[in-house]
C-alpha positions as CSV (number, residue, x, y, z in Angstrom):
1,M,185.5,69.4,133.7
2,N,185.6,72.0,131.0
3,P,182.2,71.9,129.4
4,T,183.7,72.0,125.9
5,D,186.2,69.1,126.4
6,N,185.6,66.6,123.5
7,Y,182.6,68.7,122.4
8,T,182.2,71.8,120.3
9,A,179.4,74.3,121.0
10,V,177.3,75.2,117.9
11,S,174.5,77.7,117.5
12,L,170.9,76.2,117.7
13,F,170.1,78.1,114.5
14,T,172.5,76.1,112.4
15,I,170.4,72.9,113.2
16,P,167.1,72.9,111.4
17,P,164.0,71.4,113.0
18,D,162.1,68.5,111.5
19,E,165.0,67.3,109.4
20,P,166.9,64.0,110.1
21,L,170.5,64.9,111.2
22,P,173.6,62.9,110.2
23,F,175.2,63.5,113.6
24,S,174.3,63.4,117.3
25,V,173.3,66.4,119.3
26,S,173.9,66.9,123.0
27,V,173.0,69.4,125.6
28,Y,175.0,70.4,128.7
29,Y,173.0,69.9,131.9
30,R,174.3,70.1,135.5
31,G,177.9,69.6,134.6
32,H,177.3,66.7,132.1
33,F,176.8,66.3,128.4
34,V,173.5,64.6,127.8
35,L,172.7,63.0,124.4
36,Y,169.6,64.8,123.1
37,R,169.2,63.4,119.5
38,K,171.0,60.5,117.9
39,S,172.3,60.5,114.4
40,G,169.3,59.9,112.0
41,Q,166.8,61.6,114.4
42,A,165.2,65.0,113.9
43,F,165.0,68.0,116.2
44,D,161.2,68.4,116.2
45,V,159.8,71.9,115.9
46,G,158.0,71.9,119.2
47,K,161.2,71.2,121.2
48,Y,163.1,73.7,119.0
49,N,160.7,76.5,119.9
50,R,160.9,75.5,123.5
51,F,164.7,75.9,123.4
52,I,164.3,79.4,121.9
53,Y,161.8,80.6,124.5
54,K,164.0,79.1,127.3
55,R,166.9,81.1,125.9
56,I,169.0,78.0,125.1
57,S,171.0,79.0,122.1
58,K,173.9,76.5,122.2
59,L,174.0,72.8,121.5
60,Y,177.0,70.5,121.5
61,I,178.6,68.2,118.9
62,S,181.1,65.6,119.9
63,D,184.5,65.5,118.3
64,A,183.6,62.2,116.6
65,D,180.6,63.9,114.8
66,L,182.2,67.3,114.2
67,D,183.2,66.6,110.6
68,S,179.7,65.4,109.8
69,Y,178.2,68.5,111.3
70,K,180.5,70.8,109.2
71,E,179.8,68.9,106.0
72,F,176.0,69.1,106.8
73,V,176.3,72.9,107.2
74,R,178.3,73.3,104.0
75,Q,175.8,71.3,102.0
76,R,172.9,73.3,103.3
77,Q,174.7,76.5,102.3
78,A,175.3,75.1,98.9
79,I,171.6,74.2,98.5
80,E,170.6,77.6,99.6
81,E,172.9,79.2,97.1
82,Q,171.5,77.0,94.3
83,K,168.0,77.8,95.3
84,F,168.6,81.5,95.1
85,N,170.1,81.1,91.6
86,D,167.5,78.7,90.2
87,P,166.5,79.9,86.7
88,K,163.0,78.4,87.1
89,L,162.1,80.8,89.9
90,S,159.5,83.4,89.2
91,V,160.5,87.1,89.0
92,E,158.6,87.6,92.3
93,Q,160.4,84.8,94.1
94,K,163.8,86.0,92.8
95,V,163.1,89.5,94.2
96,T,161.9,88.0,97.5
97,N,165.1,85.8,97.7
98,K,167.2,88.8,97.0
99,T,165.6,90.6,99.9
100,I,166.1,87.6,102.2
101,R,169.7,87.3,101.3
102,S,170.4,91.0,102.0
103,L,169.3,90.3,105.6
104,D,172.7,88.7,106.2
105,L,174.5,91.9,105.3
106,T,172.1,94.0,107.3
107,T,172.2,91.7,110.3
108,R,176.0,91.9,110.3
109,E,175.9,95.6,110.0
110,L,173.6,96.0,113.0
111,F,174.9,93.3,115.3
112,A,178.6,92.9,114.4
113,G,180.4,90.0,116.0
114,S,180.3,86.3,116.4
115,D,178.1,84.4,118.8
116,E,180.9,84.3,121.3
117,D,181.6,88.0,121.0
118,M,178.0,89.1,121.7
119,G,177.0,86.5,124.2
120,A,174.7,83.5,123.8
121,N,171.5,85.2,124.7
122,V,171.9,88.2,122.4
123,A,173.2,86.0,119.5
124,K,170.0,83.9,120.0
125,V,167.8,86.9,119.8
126,V,169.5,88.2,116.7
127,G,168.8,84.9,115.2
128,V,165.1,85.1,116.2
129,A,164.9,88.6,114.7
130,K,166.5,87.6,111.4
131,D,164.4,84.4,111.1
132,T,161.2,86.4,111.8
133,V,162.0,89.0,109.1
134,Q,162.8,86.3,106.6
135,R,159.6,84.5,107.4
136,I,157.4,87.6,106.8
137,C,159.1,88.2,103.5
138,E,157.0,85.3,102.2
139,R,153.7,87.0,103.0
140,P,151.7,88.1,99.9
141,Y,151.3,91.7,101.1
142,L,155.1,92.0,101.3
143,R,155.0,92.1,97.5
144,I,154.5,95.9,97.9
145,F,158.0,96.1,99.3
146,D,159.4,94.7,96.0
147,S,158.0,97.7,94.2
148,I,160.4,100.2,95.9
149,P,163.2,101.4,93.5
150,S,166.4,99.6,94.4
151,S,168.2,103.0,94.7
152,S,165.8,104.2,97.4
153,S,167.2,104.7,100.9
154,V,163.8,103.5,102.1
155,I,164.9,99.9,101.5
156,S,168.0,99.8,103.7
157,H,166.3,101.9,106.4
158,S,163.2,99.6,106.4
159,M,165.2,96.5,106.7
160,R,167.3,97.8,109.6
161,V,164.2,99.0,111.5
162,S,162.5,95.7,110.9
163,L,165.4,93.8,112.4
164,M,165.9,96.3,115.3
165,A,162.2,96.4,116.2
166,T,162.0,92.6,116.3
167,F,165.2,92.4,118.3
168,L,164.0,95.0,120.8
169,G,160.5,93.5,120.9
170,Y,161.8,90.1,122.0
171,Q,164.3,91.6,124.5
172,L,161.6,93.8,126.0
173,G,159.1,91.0,126.6
174,F,157.1,90.7,123.4
175,V,158.1,87.1,122.7
176,N,154.9,85.9,121.1
177,P,155.8,84.9,117.5
178,L,152.9,86.8,116.0
179,A,153.8,90.0,117.9
180,L,157.4,89.7,116.5
181,E,156.1,89.1,113.0
182,N,153.9,92.2,113.2
183,L,156.9,94.3,114.3
184,A,158.9,92.8,111.4
185,A,156.3,93.5,108.8
186,A,155.7,97.0,110.0
187,G,159.4,97.7,109.8
188,M,159.5,96.6,106.1
189,L,156.4,98.6,105.1
190,H,156.2,101.7,107.4
191,D,157.8,104.1,104.9
192,I,156.2,102.8,101.7
193,G,154.2,106.0,101.6
194,K,157.4,108.0,101.1
195,T,157.9,106.3,97.7
196,R,154.4,107.3,96.7
197,L,154.7,111.0,97.5
198,A,153.9,113.3,94.5
199,M,156.9,115.7,94.4
200,P,157.5,116.5,90.7
201,D,161.0,117.8,90.0
202,E,159.6,120.6,87.8
203,I,157.6,122.1,90.6
204,E,159.3,124.4,93.0
205,M,158.1,123.5,96.5
206,T,158.4,125.5,99.7
207,E,159.9,124.0,102.8
208,E,156.4,124.1,104.4
209,Q,154.9,122.2,101.4
210,E,157.6,119.5,101.6
211,K,157.0,119.1,105.3
212,E,153.2,118.8,104.8
213,I,153.8,116.1,102.3
214,E,156.2,114.3,104.6
215,L,153.7,114.4,107.4
216,N,151.2,112.4,105.3
217,H,153.5,109.5,104.5
218,S,152.1,107.3,107.4
219,T,148.6,107.7,106.0
220,L,149.8,107.0,102.4
221,S,151.6,103.8,103.6
222,V,148.3,102.6,105.1
223,E,146.4,103.4,102.0
224,E,148.8,101.4,99.9
225,L,148.4,98.4,102.3
226,K,144.6,98.5,101.8
227,K,145.3,97.2,98.2
228,F,146.5,93.9,99.7
229,P,144.4,91.3,101.5
230,L,145.1,89.8,104.9
231,V,147.3,92.6,106.3
232,P,147.3,92.1,110.1
233,E,145.4,94.8,112.0
234,E,148.3,95.2,114.3
235,V,150.7,96.0,111.4
236,V,148.3,98.8,110.2
237,H,148.2,100.2,113.8
238,I,152.0,100.3,114.1
239,I,152.4,102.0,110.6
240,T,149.7,104.5,111.3
241,E,151.2,105.5,114.6
242,H,155.0,105.2,113.9
243,H,155.5,108.9,114.2
244,E,153.3,109.5,117.2
245,R,154.9,110.5,120.5
246,R,154.1,109.8,124.1
247,D,153.8,113.5,124.9
248,G,151.2,114.1,122.1
249,T,153.5,116.1,119.8
250,G,153.7,113.5,117.0
251,F,151.8,113.0,113.8
252,P,149.4,112.5,112.1
253,N,146.9,112.3,115.0
254,K,148.9,113.7,118.0
255,M,148.2,110.6,120.0
256,R,149.4,110.3,123.6
257,G,151.2,107.2,125.0
258,R,148.1,105.7,126.6
259,Q,146.4,105.7,123.2
260,M,149.2,104.1,121.3
261,H,149.4,100.4,120.4
262,G,151.7,98.5,122.7
263,L,153.9,97.3,119.9
264,T,154.1,100.9,118.5
265,K,155.9,102.0,121.7
266,V,158.7,99.5,120.8
267,F,158.7,100.4,117.1
268,V,159.1,104.2,117.5
269,I,162.3,103.7,119.5
270,A,163.8,101.5,116.8
271,N,162.6,103.9,114.0
272,T,163.8,107.1,115.7
273,F,167.1,105.5,116.6
274,D,167.9,104.5,113.0
275,N,166.8,107.9,111.6
276,L,169.2,109.6,114.0
277,V,172.1,107.2,113.4
278,T,172.0,108.0,109.6
279,Q,172.3,111.7,110.4
280,F,175.6,111.5,112.3
281,P,179.1,111.2,110.8
282,G,181.7,108.6,111.8
283,E,181.8,104.9,112.6
284,R,178.6,103.2,113.5
285,E,179.5,102.6,117.2
286,A,180.1,106.4,117.7
287,K,176.9,107.3,115.8
288,C,174.9,104.9,118.0
289,R,176.1,106.6,121.1
290,L,175.3,110.0,119.8
291,A,171.8,108.9,118.8
292,A,171.2,107.3,122.2
293,E,172.3,110.5,123.9
294,K,170.0,112.7,121.9
295,M,167.0,110.4,122.5
296,E,167.8,110.2,126.3
297,Q,168.5,113.9,126.8
298,E,166.4,115.8,124.2
299,M,163.6,113.4,123.2
300,R,162.9,111.5,126.4
301,A,159.3,112.7,126.5
302,W,158.5,111.0,123.2
303,F,159.0,107.5,124.4
304,E,157.6,105.0,127.0
305,P,159.9,105.6,130.0
306,M,159.7,102.0,131.1
307,L,161.1,100.8,127.7
308,L,163.6,103.6,126.7
309,P,166.6,103.0,129.0
310,K,166.9,99.2,128.3
311,A,166.1,99.6,124.6
312,L,168.9,102.2,124.2
313,K,171.4,100.0,126.1
314,L,170.6,97.1,123.8
315,L,170.9,99.2,120.6
316,V,174.1,100.9,121.5
317,A,175.9,97.8,122.8
318,P,173.9,94.6,121.9
319,G,176.9,92.5,122.9
């Protein structure tokens, strides 16, 4: 029997946990559809997380309930739209919501394709990465991200690195939710120091002076974070070390691989990859291949050898 006969596969991430559902949900197990939740029952968060960690990303809706499912999804989207446009929201919440909404565009840019195109496992991990970044956007210390000028390229770069680092972290074995949140937060905030660099237009600066200031941006980012309470120590470590290299040629402290935080080793791959991609012309797919080739052939000594090959394969062709 075709596993989709009389049933339609839907993404786990379209079904919220801890909310009564107006349709039944089934799973496909050993050649049979098994009713998992009846209409009116909720998908509790504990089971939901277990599905995520077991890499189960598809659930099934019977044809009889398909219209109810589609209407449920439509209503949730309408509620989200109304929430983002609520005039009663504070300025801070509106800014946060704007950031969260832009994740959709950034996610599509990085991981183009439908669930079916990219494969169930990768689609699931993309969902985990996006949900993780959205979750940390509510943290009080993320308010500092809102202060970046909207015209700054730091915004788009930071969001891409946040998503890529979280995506890679999960795929490379860092599946603990706190570890993923630390990668996501570091991605959003690692270059905040660049927006605080004192480079007055009226002062003629030499290339060496500009480079010296650039080398300090990691430290400046950490100094800015000190103004906010409850910033996780792991986030500070990653941001401090995000330009260090395994061979000791990085900055600001010329650390070697064995001295670097474990999550930093994942983060530097995502950050370097995105920096390189923006330097090459052409379509994103071609730029990704060029970036991966440069990292593999010219920069190999910078990265953890156990992580680099798989990470580049995932970044170049996540589907």
